[in-house]
N, C-alpha and C positions, 0 to 999 in steps of 0.2 A: 875422515871416518873416526870411529872411537868416540872419545869425549865430546867433540863438537856435535855429534848426533843429538845431544841433549839441548843444544842451543836453540832457544825460542826465535832469535833473530834469523838464524840459518833456516829454520823451519818455515818462517814467514816468507823468506826470500825464495826458497825452492818451490813453495806452494804457489806463489805469485807467478813463477815462470813455467812450472810444469803441471800445475793442477794439484788436486788433493792427494796427499801421500797414501800409501797402502797402510791400513791399520794393522798393528801388531797384536798378537794375542795378549790378553791381560797378564801383567807381571813380567813381560819380556823387557829386558834392558835394551834400549835402542842402540847404545854404544856396542854391546856385544853382538846385536843383530847385524850391524854394519860390518864389524870385523869378521864375523862368521861368513857373511855373504861374500865378502871379498875373498876369503880363503876358498870358498867353494868355486868361485869363478877362476881363481888362480890355479886350482887343482883340476880344472876341466870338468867339474861335476855340475856346473850350472852355467847358463849363458849370461853375458853381461847385460846390464840394463840399457841396451842401445836401441830400443824400440822408439819410433818417432812419437813424441808426446802430444802432437796436435792432430786435429781432424782434417781430412782432405775431402773436398766436395767439388761437384761440377755444377755449373749454372745450367738449368734446363728450362724448357718451355712446356707447360702443361695446358691441357684444355679442361676447364672446370665449368660445368653447366653451359657448355657451348662457347665459353669465352676463354681466349688465350691468357695465360698468366705466367709470369717469370718466377722462378724459384730456384732452390738448390737441392741437389740429391747428395746425401751423405754417402760417400764411397768407403772411406776408411775412418772409423772412430779413433779417438786418441789411444795410443799405445798398442796399435795392432800391426803397424809396419815395422819390419826389421831388415837391415841390409842382407841381401842374399836370400831372403825368405820368400814364401809363396805369395802369389798375387792375392790381394784382398778385394773381394767384389762387393758391390753395394747389395745390401739385403734388406728385406722387409718381412717381418713375421717368420724369420728363419729360412726364407727362400730368396734366391737371387732375383734382383729386379730386372725386368726386361725393358729395354729402352729402344726407341726408334731414333737413329742418329742423323737422319736427313730430313729435309722438308717433304711435304706430302707428295710432290710430283716426282721426287727421287731423281732429279736431273742435275742438281748442283750440290756441292758440298756445303757443310755447315760449320761455322766457327763454334768451338766449345771452349768456354772459359773455366779454368781450374783455380780454386781458391783454397787457402789454408786458414782454419779457424783456431785461434789460441785456446788451449784447453782451459775450461772453467771461466771463459769470458766470451764477450760478443765480438771481440776484435778479430779482424780478418785481413788477409793479405793476398793479392793476386799472385799466382804462380806462373801462369802462361796461357797462351791461346793456341789451340791446335785446330787445324782444318780437317774435318772428317770427310773423306770423299763420299760421293753419292753411292748408294748401294741398293737402290730399288725401294719402292714404296712399302713393300711388305717386309723389308729386312729388319730384324730385331737383334739386339746385342745384350750381353751382360757387360757392364762397365766396371773396371777395377783399376787398382793402382798397385805397383810393386816397386821396391827399391832394390837396385842391383848391389852386388858386393862392393862396388866402388862408391856407393852412396848416392848415385843419381837415380831419380825417380822416373817412372814411365806410366803414362796412361794406357790402359789395356782395354781393347774392345774385343770381346769373344763373340764372333758371329754365331747365331743359332741357325743351323741348317734345317732341311726338311726332317720330319719325324723319321726315326729309325725303327724298324720293326723289332720287337722283342719276343722273348719266349712266351710272354703272357700278354693278352690283348691290352691289359691295363698299362703296359709299358710302351705301347706304340706311340704315346704322345711325347715321349722323351726326345728332345732335339739332338740331332747329331752334332758333335763338336767339330768345328772347322778350325783352321789355323788362325790364331789370334793376331791382331794388328796392334803394334805398339807405337806410342808417340813420346819422344824424349821430352821430359820436363826440366831436367837439370836437378840441382841440389835443392831440396825443400828448405825454406827459411827456418832458422833456429828459433827466432822470436818473431811471430807474425805481427806483433805490436810495434816493432822497431820502426822508427821513421826512415831508416835507411832502405827499407823494402820499397822498391819502385811501384808506383801506381800504374805504370805502363810497361809490363814485362815484354820482352821480345817474343815475336811469334815463333813457334816451334814447329818443325816439320815431322811428319810421320814416317816410319820405316816398318815395312812388313817383316815379321819374323818367320 
């Protein structure tokens, strides 16, 4: 911190690893910003910059124009996960995405692959494979990721139950929240571009919370 915050080489190195830095207001001395930020964290007035810097996504199967297609569903954008923080759910247009986590007949489970994409690049690394048990043809979920205080990540499936009646007819479509199911993923990779990241991560088992 301090003087090295002005280093162009350090800026290039951190940008390559963590993505674009936060822009400071015009006229702000980057050395003083680093020192003041550290002082705020040390004094307990601000949280440390320990959010996970990369994106987490799950491989999904979609039907487009009647044809099945493989793709990815972004669950957690870069910089949104933090140890001990709340679950981050996949969203589109400001609303949580509903997914069906089992095949159409609802009789067998489905393997779900989780990947991490390096911020600001197309590089990706597999994190794990979880087997989601069958839950019926009409079962729908919100899919999310959270990082526990010990740094281990979990895939979270929040089942959407039958609609619950509300005080107003317009609220009757709101789904009742059921107990979420979590699947341990382990520690997310620090650098998804690292050749040390295995292309065949071990399968992980689910545990109901």
